[in-house]
LUMGUKE-706834 format. One record per residue: x, y, z of N, C-alpha, C in turn; residue in three letters. Coordinates in steps of 0.001 Angstrom, whole numbers, plus 500000, padded with zeros to 6 digits. Layout:
REM LUMGUKE-706834
XYZXYZXYZALA ...
END
This chain:
REM LUMGUKE-706834
739780304024268328738700303473267507737976304447266548UNK 737477303963265641736762304899264597735391304234264293UNK 734387304840264792732974304185264371732809304480262979UNK 732123303424262277731782303408260876730441302764260754UNK 729300303794260340727972303180259965728046302758258746UNK 727752301391258511727726300754257328726575301318256278UNK 725585302023256931724607302421255992725127303635255074UNK 726366304264255521726892305489254933727563304893253414UNK 727242305892252456727653305463251198729262304897251238UNK 729728304084250291730988303712250376731869304535249967UNK 731796305515249280732808306598248985732908307380250062UNK 732269307597251198732150308197252606732915307372253378UNK 732656306162253418733512305207254447734929305043253811UNK 734931304996252484736588304850252228737192306223252565UNK 736740307327252050737243308705252725737590308430254229UNK 736844308028254908737106307936256652738067306970257219UNK 738239305745256260739262304857256437740530305373256131UNK 740533305903255029741942306532254395742488307875255375UNK 741397308617255700741774309930256243742446309535257513UNK 741797308530258422742146308220259553743239307209259739UNK 743917306897258529744957305845258626744610304635259189UNK 743462303931259189743078303072259997744005301792259432UNK 744594301049260754745403299940260342744442298604260533UNK 743470298408261184742822297250261360741160297570261215UNK 740423296928260426739128297143260331738378295912260795UNK 737455296098261793736979294997262688735460295209261978UNK 734732294337261407733722294049260838733015292619260590UNK 731967292626259724731415291211259588731462290883258084UNK 731449289567257888731826289121256510730678289771255495UNK 729329289899255932728095290319255138728543291750254812UNK 729298292503255381729451294043255215730961294386254315UNK 731282293189253885732913293417253359732628294369252079UNK 731518294074251367731437294887250082731224296329250286UNK 730701296759251480730695298073251887731818298940251911UNK 733025298103251989734319298872252371735271298750251273UNK 735013297749250402735766297552248991737290297058249645UNK 738036297254248592739562296856248822740128297667249951UNK 740950296972250823741447297734251949742960297522252135UNK 743564298494252632744977298571253006745130298017254365UNK 744029298376255091744126297934256419743865296352256579UNK 744455295515257665744114294294257940742450294395258505UNK 741813293279257583740540293188257977740178291872258803UNK 739369292121260026739232291016260839737568290822260839UNK 737047289666260519735939289522260540735292288795261643UNK 734433289532262494734319288771263923733205287612264099UNK 732466287567262628731710286467262402732444284913262160UNK 733025285336260621733601283977260266734863283733260934UNK 735570284529261455736897284248261891736599284151263732UNK 735429283838264179735177284013265502736052282933266428UNK 736069281637265679736684280459266354738301280895266607UNK 738769281498265586740268281742265814740117282915266937UNK 739472284107266931739431284883267885739397284396269303UNK 738195283729269372738033283071270626739258282077271540UNK 739992282017270408741231281232271025742363282028271636UNK 742165283260271281743249284360271711743220284703272940UNK 744135285148273742744296285463275087743418286323275725UNK 742888286073276861741728286943277625742232287992278298UNK 743634287895278498744458288806279334744383290305278840UNK 744211291284279733744421292709279120745917292861278731UNK 746118293693277411747278294054276986747827295316277928UNK 749020295471277998749763296146278786750323297434277689UNK 749592298367277501750066299342276467750538300533277098UNK 750171300773278644750684302084278942749986303370278581UNK 748625302977278305747805304075277645747923305257278754UNK 747886306430278539747926307745279573746540308621279252UNK 746004309360280061744782310297279989745003311174278658UNK 746130311376278238746299312427277165746169311711275696UNK 746367310281275661746300309407274605744977309612273940UNK 745085309505272435743930309118271692742944308047272031UNK 741524308278272541740628307273272646740055306865271291UNK 739442307708270766738681307699269392738740308940268605UNK 738270308809267301737981309605266358736491309618265758UNK 735790310648265715734550310344265489734453311619264369UNK 733654311347263218733427312123261985732387313021262174UNK 732282314028261791731063315044261622731161315782260249UNK 730248316305259888729984317113258580730976318316258674UNK 731607318599257444732576319420257337731865320706256343UNK 732548321908256593731926322862255543732712322932254242UNK 733763322231254165734702321949252933734189321253251973UNK 733262320167252485732754319146251438733220317902251744UNK 734143317909252945734453316545253145734175316461254539UNK 733684315470255483733712315206256839734867315475257519UNK 734798315859258521736103316162259458736110315343260769UNK 737477314757260906737479313748262122738017314537263362UNK 737230314398264338737365314727265783738344314066266736UNK 739457314376267094740079313593267972739885313598269403UNK 739417312643270096739161312809271563740005311851272333UNK 740370312386273672741282311611274440740447310975275618UNK 741549310100276095740943309474277330740480310105278546UNK 741114311418278792740762312098279871739140312599279684UNK 738755313110278690737509313525278367736585312340278362UNK 737092311386277975736053310011278042735918309432279482UNK 736934309448280450736902309141281622736109310185282426UNK 736356311605282130735233312460282923733910312275282556UNK 733508311832281360732267311554280834731506310268281739UNK 732351309278281669732025308025282433731853308140284081UNK 732768308878284522732550309160285897731527310157286420UNK 731434310961285595730102311962285598728754311226285742UNK 728604310434284555727387309797284161727081308812285289UNK 728072308102285743728103306888286697727708307388288112UNK 728283308437288502727810309444289702726451309756289657UNK 725940310442288714724763311222288596723609310175288524UNK 723587309192287734722536307943287694722723306949288702UNK 723983307071289583724079306123290507724140304840289826UNK 724812304458288795724897303175288101725457301898289013UNK 725043300972288584725410299641289285725609298543288130UNK 726249297418288287726328296372287295724792295748287129UNK 723714296008287957722447295579287818721652296444286593UNK 722184297384286022721389298093285055721290297436283644UNK 720039297693283245719800297114281813719670298134280927UNK 720495298509280116720514299669279245720419299265277577UNK 720338300361276958720152300149275464721277300927274617UNK 721485300419273355722203301314272525721223301298271128UNK 720638302510271087719734302764269962720185303734269035UNK 721218304555269239721886305533268373722413304789267341UNK 722723305523266180723520304934265191724959305038265550UNK 725906304044265265727323303640265913727866304966265383UNK 727772305689264442728514306790264171728001308167264776UNK 726923308018265338726472309216266201726969309307267476UNK 727437310352267912728515310420269248727383309892270420UNK 726272310053270459725425309530271357725727308168272011UNK 726365307357270896726673305863271045727606305967272160UNK 728761306852272187729776306858273289729102307054274715UNK 728042307695274640727401307763276110726524306491276443UNK 726016305844275308725438304624275674726095303461275844UNK 727308303510275478728181302359275837728991302341276820UNK 729922303232276929731051303100277965730659303473279384UNK 729865304284279819729620304458281271729051303020281721UNK 728281302257281008727573301010281297728651299844281180UNK 729261299802280141730398298696279843731440298609281185UNK 732015300263281735732678300209282883732080299985284138UNK 730747299913284223730091299591285536729750298084285345UNK 729988297366284454729513296096284412728117295578284118UNK 727485296688283517726102296661283242726001295805281871UNK 724491295684281587724067294852280348723632295833279453UNK 724073295718278023723425296536277054722674295628275840UNK 721563296157275725720561295197275083720468296180273554UNK 720439295312272494720327296083271271719133295356270660UNK 718271296442270301716847296044269541717049295590267942UNK 716023294820267576716356294512266185715770296093265417UNK 716124296265264179715962297316263411714331297567263274UNK 713723296573262991711991296571262930711590297307264310UNK 712207297036265392711651297473266841712091298805266777UNK 713059299120266190713569300677266324712556301427265708UNK 711932301007264655711341301692263691709882302019264172UNK 709474301381265179708048301589265838708196301980267418UNK 707776303027267617707906303594268867706977302677269912UNK 705901302263269554705023301266270394705917299942270550UNK 706313299449269388707031298306269430708242298544270341UNK 709054299718270372709983299800271193709685299999272564UNK 708851300641272836708212300769274283708015299363274866UNK 707207298554273968706881297248274638708244296283274886UNK 709201296781273806710543295851273942711213296407275420UNK 711183297548275301711754298155276584711342297566277791UNK 709895297696277906709249297034279185709424295478279363UNK 709356294750278166709484293254278348710864293077278687UNK 711888293742278139713568293255278498713796293931280051UNK 712870294768280690712746295304281998714174296497281952UNK 714353297144280667715305298344280638715152299461281833UNK 716263299682282315716315300570283526716792302127282867UNK 717520302151281890718022303287281185718262303274279818UNK 717436304187278999717636304208277564717679305620277000UNK 718487305790276069718613307112275359717957307170274100UNK 716970308122273848716451308405272357716922309774272037UNK 717133309882270697717244311260269979716104312133270451UNK 716341313501270689715380314335270827713765314160270195UNK 713723314169269141712517314106268375711950312734268838UNK 712442311748268766711914310389269236711472310208270570UNK 712080310858271648711956311068272868710638311855273315UNK 710603312969272570709253313851272641708275312944272222UNK 708256311978271094707119311154270693706709310013271733UNK 708073309583272356707921308346273249707144309029274396UNK 707158310187275108706575310565276095704930310872275721UNK 704612310830274516703156310896274422702481309484274645UNK 703336308557274521702682307196274582702314306762276132UNK 701363305820276389701204305348277565702001304432278029UNK 702571304500279245703482303483279951702958303194281252UNK 703102301910281415702208301252282762703536301760283789UNK 702687301959284851703484302297286234704484301451286768UNK 704186300239286274705288299259286870706591298876285883UNK 706785299643284770707837299806284107709485299742284919UNK 710276299114284593711341299245285042712222300245284808UNK 712007300979283762712730302276283338712821303294284211UNK 714091303632284777714239304868285751714510306123284823UNK 715152306156283834715779307207283284715370307057281754UNK 714941308232281156715017308194279680715816309265279221UNK 717040309106278579717864310079278277717720310752276959UNK 717991311887276761717850312492275480718951313625275122UNK 718724314104273856719818315057273417719988314874271831UNK 720674315627271476720994315961269961720270317196269106UNK 718904317599269912718438318722269390717716319561270448UNK 717140320783270150716375321447271325715205320714271789UNK 715039320463273117713748319991273813712553320882273740UNK 711604320727273297710556321463273187709360321406274111UNK 709367320098274676708135319771275685708551319156277102UNK 707806319350277932708031318771279255707531317317279572UNK 708025316540280265707414315445280433706049315606281356UNK 705065314335281274703947314450282131704489313967283608UNK 703777314321284545704136313727285862703643312468286053UNK 702823311962285230702250310480285233703317309685284656UNK 704396310007283952705416309097283430705965308233284544UNK 706401307282284335706911306506285558708426306686285552UNK 709131307701284650710520307524284463710859309123284507UNK 712056309506284970712482310863284709713178311013283601UNK 713043312282282862713671312593281537714867313557281812UNK 715943313011281338717342313928281344717802314191280087UNK 717707315584279782718273316210278663719752316512278722UNK 720238316278277329721789316941277200722164317638276440UNK 723004318490276550723566319216275260725055318992275268UNK 725747319033274081726960319078274122727463318675272598UNK 728614319435272065729296318985270913729938317744270843UNK 730259317215269894731210316033269710732703316609270240UNK 733347317795269968734339318223270207734586318323271922UNK 733481318489272652733659318442273998733239316939274456UNK 733488315765274079733114314694274530731696314496274842UNK 730782314785273954729315314285273903728468315020274993UNK 728752315300275936727829316208276891728729317106277795UNK 728058318206277465728522319365278193727804319927279264UNK 726161319963279154725428320392280272724500319469280167UNK 723672319190281399722496318241281446721651318999282367UNK 720439318414282206719039319013283017718134317705283321UNK 717829317561284476716464316612284779715419317349284770UNK 714559317331283668713727318057283372712159317813284131UNK 712136318930284781710927319002285824709645318613285007UNK 708621317651285559707419317548284783706397318912284732UNK 705741318509283572704692319725283425704990321089283532UNK 706255321515282794706427322683282775705624323801282143UNK 705835324816282110705177325929281085705272325722279646UNK 704075325484279042703918325234277591704608326459276868UNK 704593327725277252704977328919276547706612328946276556UNK 707287328262277418708952328314277522709422326877277456UNK 710392326716276535710975325414276219711937325302277677UNK 712106323955277991713087323666278920714581324029278354UNK 715145324713279453716477324744279388717521323771279025UNK 718770323983278609719673322855278568720598322627279575UNK 720109323134280826720654322691282182722053323588282608UNK 722888322742283341724151323460283827725173322558283444UNK 726473323041283473727635322114282983727803320954283869UNK 728496320119283432728771318628283914729983318975284869UNK 730268317978285347731659318143286292732842318383285172UNK 733661319485286056735212319503285456735020320279284062UNK 733881321145283782733402321816282590733221323137283089UNK 733676324041282121733272325451282418732592326072281068UNK 731651326850281374730898327714280228731030328865280431UNK 731119329442279289731419331016279187730469331670277759UNK 729881332527278146728813333326277114729584334555276842UNK 730031334635275620730919335929275433730110336680274113UNK 730205337855274135729731338708273246730715338927272279UNK 730509339706271095731382339487269803732594340316270185UNK 732750341088271429733910341851271673734572340634272812UNK 734133339600272923734896338816273904734450339096275598UNK 733367339814275822733085340082277005732154339161277581UNK 732111338974278452731218337963279334729802338622279448UNK 728771337770278769727374338158278746726749337966279953UNK 725979339130280391725258338944281483723988338004281251UNK 723250337898282572721871337030282447721114337772281815UNK 720443336933280657719598337323279853719781337666278562UNK 721256338166278255721694338449277256722451337399276225UNK 721982337577275085722563336361274196724042336430274077UNK 724949335192274203726099335418273636726449334059272983UNK 727885333776272585728283332747271848728777331812272983UNK 728525330638272918728821329823273844730304329035273778UNK 731240329084274783732498328731274653732522327572275826UNK 733252326407275630733418325279276476735100325495276794UNK 735290324977278409736536324681278825736491323518279486UNK 737572322996279793737625321770280995738340320823280429UNK 738146319794280980739118318383280668738484317579279693UNK 737384317983279152736687317068278189736752317665276979UNK 737661318729276517737931318995275162738584318267274416UNK 738341318160273026739093317313272008740580317692271911UNK 741440317014271396742760317465271091742558318392270041UNK 741620317960268710741528318853267867740967318190266556UNK 740928318722265362740580318081264216741938317492263646UNK 741475316057263215742568315266262626743007315833261310UNK 744354316171261323745068316648259782744495317971259686UNK 743759318808260538743525319851260127743712320916261115UNK 745118321395261328745547322365262243745006323656262100UNK 744720324084260870744445325524260701742938325619261329UNK 741866324757261002740788324570261663740581324565263286UNK 741591323589263672741733323046264946742321324827265938UNK 743202325391265385743368326733265535742270327772265756UNK 741435327587264624740427328493264679739349328482265891UNK 739006327428265887737891326989266978738289326689268414UNK 739678326094268690740009325880270017741226326936270389UNK 740214328004270893741293329316271361741830329223272783UNK 742758330154272980743359330241274476742417330760275403UNK 742389330212276498741414330424277560741784331747278195UNK 741245333028278149741541334125278691741479334108280463UNK 740552333162280726740025333148282059740599332220283050UNK 741727331640282436742583330708283406742090329446283719UNK 740894328958282977740547327736283270741170326581283117UNK 740980325255283556741680324273283437741944323686282062UNK 743315323514281672743647322988280187743920324150279420UNK 743805325491279612744219326521278973743621326827277729UNK 742553326035277135741941326402275777740391326310276195UNK 739844326899275138738302327102275034737826326565273641UNK 736614325808273522736194325448272331735122326468272131UNK 735325327103270870734042328164270202733236327265269647UNK 731891327087270020730854326232269456730090326644268454UNK 729987328257268394729286328766267158727784328558267542UNK 727481328026268759725945328036269324725748329367270197UNK 724808330002270017724119330917270767723301330562272109UNK 723457331147273108722837330761274399722634331977275256UNK 721684332008276334721774333115277425721330332343278744UNK 721902333021279856721544332511281155720328332970281772UNK 719555332167282176718083332308282643718387332821284259UNK 717513333186284927717573333788286257718294332905287296UNK 717790331370286949718359330167287959719483329845287620UNK 720321330553286585721641330069286389721667328945285385UNK 720622328537284583720628327440283704720740328151282267UNK 721014327415281260721359328091280104720171327748279000UNK 719966328619278272718781328831277241719582328640275809UNK 719114327759274980719734327505273794718842328305272871UNK 719739329137272012719140330024271042718984329748269647UNK 720252329198269144720581328915267752721783329040267511UNK 722139329085266222723428329194265608724070330390265090UNK 724983330628264858725813332149264356726144331705262941UNK 726016330499262508726685330274261092725701329262260396UNK 726012328430259413725290327657258714725306326214258907UNK 725761325745260132725767324603260843724212324356261234UNK 723519323194261128722346322908261535722149321686262023UNK 721175321206262991720587319877263326719130319525262966UNK 719101318541262267717813318086262008717850316627262419UNK 716642316315263315716528314898263973717673314579264714UNK 718635315466265061719511315154265891720834314933265347UNK 720890314932263940722218314913263050722870316311262856UNK 723771316504263269724429317652263041725266317594261573UNK 725025318763260694725551318759259346725897320282259059UNK 726912320451258318727229321738257752726695321764256306UNK 725927322909256148725298323205254877726238323260253507UNK 727572323826254160728445323781253165728963322667252250UNK 728858321545253278729317319969252858728251319508251898UNK 726907320014252085725794319628251136726014320509249945UNK 726317321490250008726550322679248696727514322194248014UNK 728722321617248673729976321047247821729686319891247132UNK 728882319086247702728482317787247054727649318249245972UNK 726688319099245899725896319365244607726837319920243607UNK 727711320765243983728935321347243013729639320377242310UNK 729726319495243063730854318281242210730044317701241014UNK 728377317940240727728019317623239710728550318408238481UNK 729023318040237434729384318487236396728387319546235792UNK 727186319320236026726171320321235446725590321306236229UNK 726321321416237478725987322489238530726733323691238596UNK 726369324992238232727282326052238494727174326701239579UNK 726085326673240267725990327287241859725134326365242512UNK 725440326490243731724334325670244794724261326306246044UNK 722903326629246727722862326864248020721929325948248654UNK 722223325712250102721210324667250575720661325455251898UNK 719418325606251961718701326207253246717930324995254088UNK 717897325394255307716853324613256203715500325512256350UNK 714315324591255944712871325380256045712049324637256974UNK 711095324881257355709919324231258283708772324070257582UNK 708062322745257679706848322520257071705792323332257956UNK 704613323280257212703432323704258175703296322637259426UNK 703950321584259815703765320855260708705040321046261726UNK 705745322147261202707215322457262170708250321794261984UNK 708049320424260924709227319638260775710262320511259999UNK 711627320120260344712583321056259562713361320067258495UNK 713788320618257336714193319733256245714989320559255389UNK 715750319878254391716687320613253676716188321091252297UNK 716530322138251775716145322534250482717438323066249680UNK 717462322415248534718891322688247923718171323561246559UNK 718887324659246335718667325425244981719995325556244272UNK 719729325165243029721152324988242088720865325686240647UNK 721645326207240051721854326676238909722571325883237751UNK 721863325406236728722665324704235821723988325349234994UNK 724884324509234653726019325115233935725274325318232446UNK 726269326327231865725723326525230394725560325494229572UNK 724433325404228938723972324441227934723786323280228631UNK 723823322974230002723374321769230449721945321753231264UNK 721218320663231266720008320626232067719984319619232960UNK 720009319938234210719957318982235339718654318733235935UNK 718290317483236408717084317466237182717105316947238675UNK 716179317305239400716361316934240952716592315440241164UNK 715776314848240352716024313244240589717564312741240225UNK 718300313343239354719502313095238746720491313588239969UNK 720266314646240482720906315193241515720951314466242718UNK 719557313967242919719478313276244218720041311836244286UNK 720062311410243141720793310104242947722188309989243257UNK 722887311173242666724358311472242879724454311370244231UNK 723872312503244887724062312904246234724063311577247069UNK 723214310576246945723122309604247857724506308625247625UNK 725208308851246656726360307962246504727316308724247309UNK 727325309918247691728225310441248686727895310834250036UNK 726740311139250389726173311514251448725251310833252396UNK 725213310628253767724249309662254459722890310632253829UNK 721899309425254327720603309896253608720144311057254391UNK 720248311324255886719906312687256344720442313935256104UNK 721503313756255026722035315121254417721382315094252850UNK 720556314462252514720217314518250995719152315374251133UNK 718851316481250625717579317451250482716690316668250042UNK 715354316517250419714229316041249995713730316934248814UNK 714127318156248951713605319446247954714844319697247253UNK 714772319740245857715915320251245097715316321175243809UNK 715427322512243900714968323128242831716046323777241940UNK 715837323646240634716502324201239726715926325704239246UNK 716846326663239460716688327964239033717577328444237753UNK 717155329738237296717895330210236278719088331016236992UNK 718757331683237848719948332296238738719364332500239991UNK 720486332825241001720262332766242304720131334316242761UNK 719156334736243631718628336001243861719902336600244722UNK 720465337921244498721518338285244878721233339717245835UNK 721946339939246752721707341344247646722337342215246913UNK 722176343587247451722860344837246642724496344669246723UNK 724980344077247772726385343933247772726881342578246895UNK 726022341936246162726361341048245348726258339580245984UNK 725992339508247115726081337995248050724676337395247834UNK 724679336124247858723590335267247604722448335717248727UNK 721152336198248243720147336694249248719505335453249688UNK 719776334962250909719125333749251419717728333877251814UNK 717472335023252408716149335366252609714988335379251521UNK 715663335754250454714710335802249180714617334460248683UNK 715623333552248822715373332111248276714181331435249144UNK 714537331655250601713475331252251482712079331476251352UNK 711865332808250716710532333056250401709904332719249146UNK 710690332218248430710346331618247209709185330359247368UNK 708328330584246685707208329442246802707485328117246327UNK 708738327370246747709098326255246327709310325358247525UNK 709334326032248830709849325519249895708730324508250476UNK 708418323465249529707670322332250272707989321074249647UNK 708204319864250500708719318776249865707922318838248487UNK 708808317838247540708182317999246122707092316868246210UNK 706100317066245294704973316063244971705342315537243622UNK 704439314639243534704543313891241936704204315051240956UNK 704937315011239977704624315973238866703115316188238560UNK 702526314927238498701067314981237803700259314506239080UNK 699396315411239854698493315088240836697742314195240690UNK 697335313183241186696298312307241072695648311901242272UNK 694239312564242439693531312341243685693261310792244005UNK 693108310658245465692795309534245764691324308964245343UNK 691268307884245143689701307263244646689116306199245545UNK 689916305551245880689163304521247135689213305014248522UNK 688355304171249177688212304853250599689467304673251312UNK 690148303500250970691914303316251751692873304662251185UNK 692496304780250160693561305947249511693182307113250218UNK 691940307551250315691370308789250907691824308815252488UNK 691725307724253058692139307717254434693681307975254581UNK 694469307166253698695917307454253881696336308775253492UNK 695818309209252473696152310607252062695871311591253226UNK 694726311517253956694277312269254959695568312297255972UNK 695894310987256363696868310584257218698147311641257123UNK 698687311377255923699704311710255062699832313482255413UNK 698751314006255199698513315342254984698688315786256598UNK 698052315141257526697963315566258912699480315558259762UNK 700123314320259252701455313985259843702479314969259030UNK 702389315350257742703289316140257114703029317557256989UNK 701805317981257380701505319242257356701222319782255995UNK 700536319062255100700408319431253741698983319733253709UNK 698671320408252614697123320454252254696500319359251187UNK 697532318747250628696995317665249586698250316852249221UNK 697753315434248993698723314331248702697930313624247814UNK 698763313260246586698330312592245403698774311263245814UNK 697982310311244893698448308861245353699513308400244762UNK 700482309077243813701569308583243412702891309466244283UNK 702546310299245164703463311184245848704120310036246657UNK 705547310119246872706606309563247673706535310140249221UNK 706293309221249941706230309807251429707715310342251783UNK 708698309796251444710027310166252007710312311698251161UNK 710014311604249776710392312732249096709138314015249327UNK 708334313646250246707620314680250760708004315376251886UNK 709177314665252436709611315368253977709755314503254799UNK 708957313372254602708818312061255531710108311525256010UNK 710177311002257191711348310138257688711133309194258663UNK 711916308554259064711552307145259855710635307702261305UNK 710762308741261928709979309026263115708645309333262753UNK 708338310272261650707063310362260883706237309171260298UNK 707143308066259924706623307020259454706000305977260546UNK 706657306370261863705882305420262903704459306138263098UNK 704535307494263207703131308091263451702121307794262342UNK 702676307579261133701664307277259910701312305779260330UNK 702048304859260631701575303560260935700748303582262128UNK 700970304183263063699991304267264202698696304876263778UNK 698748305794263155697448306166262595696490305216261876UNK 697342304377260956696846303570260171696127302663260986UNK 696848302069261909696158301149263058695052301638263490UNK 695031302749264057693854303158264739692718303663263905UNK 693080304288262549691910304659261896691335303388260857UNK 692046302705260297692001301664259478691766300197260065UNK 692260300069261369691965299065262061692457297703261363UNK 693765298091260795694734297073260248696028297109260877UNK 696694296202261212698081296067261678698993295863260476UNK 699668296600259937700771296682258846702098297124259255UNK 702925296080259192704356296473259475704973297629259008UNK 705783298546259579706358299592259345707215299377257827UNK 707817298308257798708659298012256424707853298141255290UNK 706353297887255469705722298129254239705615299585253797UNK 705787300493254753705806301866254104707249302266253444UNK 708309301846253865709538301843253532709539301121252024UNK 708984300101251707708775299348250470707740299629249634UNK 706768300372250099705666300968249262705366302275249736UNK 706373303386249425706081304572250112705037305541249392UNK 704404304973248201703322305994247853701916305690248403UNK 700923306487248144699540306118248630699068304965247991UNK 699116304987246688698559304012245796699027302388246240UNK 700566302402246513701036301053246699700788300740248137UNK 700652301611249008700528301357250399699115300792250452UNK 698299301492249763696809301161249816696527299709249373UNK 697369299260248171697325297923247741697639297047248784UNK 698838297302249646699225296391250482698047296406251728UNK 697658297347251971696508297354253228695377296662252766UNK 694817296898251540693534295924251076693910294626250923UNK 695124294419250787695500293041250711695594292124251841UNK 696085292912252779696080292566254261694745292245254725UNK 693899293047254594692698292882254962691824291549254461UNK 692216291500253207691658290380252437692043289078253113UNK 693384288964253245693995287811253593693644287640255144UNK 693386288552255883692921288249257367691553287811257210UNK 690784288354256299689440287911256487689291286590255940UNK 690208286012255060690205284629254631690981283626255443UNK 691840284040256421692520283287257332691715282442258151UNK 692159281066257904691300279885258950691993280096260315UNK 691102279624261418691672279475262625692305278348262683UNK 693496278559263503694478277329263769694350276897265149UNK 694138275479265169693888275219266561695438274941267000UNK 696168275323267958697461275050268390697443274101269575UNK 697945272928269319697987271956270303698923272004271446UNK 699996272447270999700969272615272238701950274108271984UNK 702722274326272690703604275366272589704610275194271705UNK 705064274124271231706241273929270192705635274253269016UNK 704396273743268814703673273832267464703162275383267280UNK 702982276042268442702672277442268300704003278353268057UNK 705040277897268665706343278564268248706715278294266572UNK 706381277193266382706875276732264853705930277792263802UNK 704681277650264135703788278528263216704126280019263351UNK 704607280633264513704945281835264666706389282148263929UNK 707217281134263916708525281176263266708464281276261605UNK 707278280495261351706890280492259770706238281772259192UNK 705480282333260180704945283609259727706365284759259799UNK 707225284515260674708274285601260381708892285464259442UNK 709398284166259213710361283762257963709740284346256841UNK 708323284310256358707665284861255256707987286004255076UNK 708383286728256001708657288471255933709871288730255655UNK 710639287804255882712329288258255858713021287947254452UNK 714041288539254428714980288033253235715482286783253463UNK 715954286031252343716396284649252422717508284728253649UNK 718522285709253503719681285466254305719085285764256012UNK 718261286664256008717709286663257357716720285544257833UNK 716099284850257185715543283849257355716591282701257844UNK 717427282432257019718347281300257276718860281399258727UNK 719330282786258980719784283124260313718822282599261296UNK 717444283010261175716578283056262234716329281738262436UNK 716432280969261345715925279436261392716784278668262412UNK 718061279115262052719376278421262770719224278906264234UNK 718947280100264466718869280444265921717746279953266722UNK 716489279741265899715312278892266372715640277352266784UNK 716268276715265817716661275307265813717229275042267014UNK 718507275975267240719345275942268427718181276002269724UNK 717477276804269890716496277005271018716014275785271098UNK 715321275444270159714395274190270308715193272870270881UNK 716641272733270454717327271537270859717588271789272341UNK 717662272997272734718317273245274141716912273196275025UNK 715846273198274539714673273284275229714152274586275732UNK 714829275572275248714716277017275589713390277593275182UNK 712313278021275908710969278532275161711159279977275086UNK 712399280729275917712092282262275147712872282432274038UNK 712346283666273410713123284077272193714308284746272386UNK 
END
């Protein structure tokens, strides 16, 4: 199978479908336009469900063996196109078996699928639990966007195991959790963990490290609570049937405390890169230590052993980066910039804001006689790249700085006084009380000195996780409950302030409604929800609630 995220640009989805030679596309009718005309047979699981339900429930006999392909997952590629990684059943079975044994999974588990479907963490969220006969819960998008709402949803549904990307997990651990919560384990991964859980949390935190090329998880650590603030948690030790080697530039094993490049061996290695034999041979190298499988995967990650035998992640040796758990090659972003006919040169760097948030900055040089603007470039990038790969900051330069040997001086670029998310061209200071409060909140969350009323939250470096922090502070500071979607729909201080002021006015004028019975209360709640939704969503919700009413069910 090949996971496809419908939020990706159609051009990227079309490339993946063609590159992987997909023969059957399994989707929904409402997403058809995202995929365009297809050579593949298309099956719509919603509109064609009656026909699907009539098919045989018997398992097909296909003679699948452990070396057969299980799935292909795409990740960012330095050539300008994503690259497909071929994973086999053997590695997936090892992941499932290790996870089930480690967490002592049973069919009574109530778990979640929170990661994006094309993010390889979804593999960990689905197969170990499906294979154990457990139940997987899928929250609505609005619930995902609010940590408080997500926490409450986890508690209400008595979820026992949940995965969250590292930045989200770090924020979730700052919330208050009731001691009676059913959650046993909070799993995390995708980025370096910087904090330890509090001993007061009613669940254990398990951190994971691993590239897609090694079937999601390579090392794991149950993080001890209240660890030393000056030392980040390690990434743990290798999981079952997995070998780790830290090698110096000369291919020698690095001793304890010495940084080396991390190589992975074992049954969990991918077959290689789809249709990329040269790249496969470059990073899947012969194993000189005689481990199982005869190959090692060269990760490009730098690490060192601590005294207790656990691994400490240091960083990268190349231009591959991770931001909020998303792995990307800077070369792919640069190649996408260079596809614009008005761009002669392009370099992309990762910088940190004053609040320690990482974000992308793109530096471009225009072609002779052509003038390009950041807005123009950003619009075109969004047609080719997922949103997390579009730099919130784009800078047009006359020339790129060069080193003495003629290479791009990346250090000089990073030191230019432009590496802050862009503000509105004309700064307009807040004038109302609500605007001033909002601007202060944005400065605090984004680590900025000032914010104008026309500045766009997301162009200032904001993202969905920071958006949840903003709305939590709005609720606490302004005393008003505003849905998170309002920040996405009104991402400037002035527009959001207007929404908040309207909300306060409506709240003060709202009459008290006497609810005579539970059905009336349910219908009023339904009307309130429907007024917030799009027409299509509203129609779907109405049909769902009518069905519940007819069956006498009171649960949502």
